[in-house]
C-alpha positions as CSV (number, residue, x, y, z in Angstrom):
1,M,14.0,-3.2,17.0
2,F,16.5,-3.9,18.6
3,H,20.7,-2.2,20.0
4,Q,23.6,-4.4,21.3
5,S,24.1,-3.5,24.6
6,G,27.2,-2.6,25.9
7,G,26.8,-4.2,28.7
8,C,26.2,-2.8,33.0
9,C,22.5,-3.8,34.2
10,D,22.0,-5.3,31.4
11,G,25.3,-7.7,30.4
12,S,25.8,-7.6,27.0
13,S,22.0,-9.1,25.5
14,P,20.6,-7.7,22.5
15,M,17.9,-5.3,24.1
16,C,15.0,-5.3,22.2
17,Y,13.0,-2.6,22.7
18,P,9.2,-1.2,21.0
19,V,9.6,1.0,17.6
20,G,10.2,4.4,19.1
21,M,11.3,3.8,22.9
22,F,14.9,3.7,22.4
23,R,16.4,6.9,21.0
24,T,19.6,6.1,18.2
25,G,21.8,9.3,17.8
26,S,24.9,9.9,15.9
27,G,26.6,7.1,17.8
28,D,25.3,4.3,17.3
29,V,25.7,2.4,14.1
30,L,22.6,0.6,12.4
31,L,24.0,-3.1,11.2
32,G,21.4,-4.2,9.9
33,A,17.8,-5.7,10.0
34,L,16.6,-8.9,10.3
35,E,13.7,-10.3,8.0
36,V,11.5,-11.8,9.9
37,D,8.3,-14.0,9.0
38,G,5.2,-12.0,9.6
39,T,6.2,-8.3,10.0
40,A,8.4,-5.4,8.8
41,P,12.4,-5.6,9.2
42,I,13.7,-5.3,12.2
43,E,16.7,-2.4,12.9
44,V,19.5,-3.9,14.5
45,Y,21.9,-1.3,16.7
46,M,24.8,-0.9,17.8
47,S,27.0,1.8,19.7
48,R,30.0,3.6,18.0
49,S,32.7,2.5,20.2
50,Q,31.4,-1.0,20.7
51,F,31.8,-1.4,16.9
52,E,35.2,-0.6,16.8
53,Y,35.4,-4.0,18.5
54,W,32.8,-5.8,16.6
55,K,33.9,-5.6,13.4
56,Y,35.5,-8.6,12.7
57,T,33.6,-10.9,13.8
58,H,29.2,-12.1,12.4
59,L,26.8,-11.3,14.9
60,T,23.3,-13.8,15.4
61,I,20.6,-12.6,17.4
62,D,19.2,-15.9,19.2
63,V,16.1,-16.3,21.2
64,V,16.5,-19.3,24.4
65,D,14.8,-20.4,27.2
66,G,16.4,-18.0,30.1
67,R,15.0,-15.3,31.9
68,G,15.6,-11.6,29.8
69,A,17.4,-8.6,30.5
70,G,15.2,-5.6,32.7
71,F,14.6,-3.6,30.1
72,S,14.0,-5.7,26.7
73,L,10.9,-6.4,26.1
74,E,11.3,-10.3,26.3
75,V,11.0,-10.4,29.7
76,P,8.0,-11.9,31.0
77,E,8.2,-14.5,28.1
78,G,10.8,-17.3,30.1
79,K,13.2,-16.6,27.0
80,R,16.2,-14.4,26.2
81,F,17.9,-13.2,23.7
82,L,21.5,-13.6,22.8
83,T,24.5,-13.1,20.5
84,R,26.2,-15.6,19.2
85,S,29.3,-14.7,17.2
86,R,32.0,-15.9,15.6
87,M,34.3,-14.2,13.4
88,L,34.3,-13.5,9.7
89,D,36.8,-15.4,7.1
90,D,39.0,-13.6,4.6
91,A,36.5,-13.7,1.9
92,E,33.6,-11.4,3.7
93,L,35.7,-9.3,5.2
94,T,37.5,-8.4,2.2
95,D,33.8,-7.7,0.7
96,L,33.1,-5.3,3.4
97,G,36.5,-3.6,3.4
98,L,38.5,-4.5,5.7
99,V,41.6,-6.3,4.2
100,P,43.8,-4.0,3.5
101,V,43.9,-4.9,-0.9
102,G,47.6,-6.7,-1.6
103,T,48.1,-7.7,2.0
104,G,46.2,-10.8,2.6
105,Q,46.7,-9.0,6.4
106,T,43.4,-8.2,8.4
107,G,43.0,-4.8,10.1
108,G,45.5,-2.5,10.1
109,P,47.7,-0.5,8.1
110,D,48.7,-2.0,4.8
111,V,52.6,-1.4,5.1
112,G,55.5,-2.3,2.6
């Protein structure tokens, strides 16, 4: 499973843990599951408070050469996980219910 780190000693890298080694709770949001050939779906979580900042973005977990974070599974492999992001477009925001109906504005309340 992955948990998108919010900072501290491991920066803001996505952290990879064996299932059951990292406890999630009511303070975490299940973002979805990665579909990777040859393995069961891999759940991805983020803290609820951090999600409030990131909910308007599309996140991609990538693997690149480099030293991984200290607590994540990829450390001895010479690779590290990296989160890439882009802002969601208007159609994606609408599909996710993040655009107030009839305003065309992203975020914020529907005024008028």
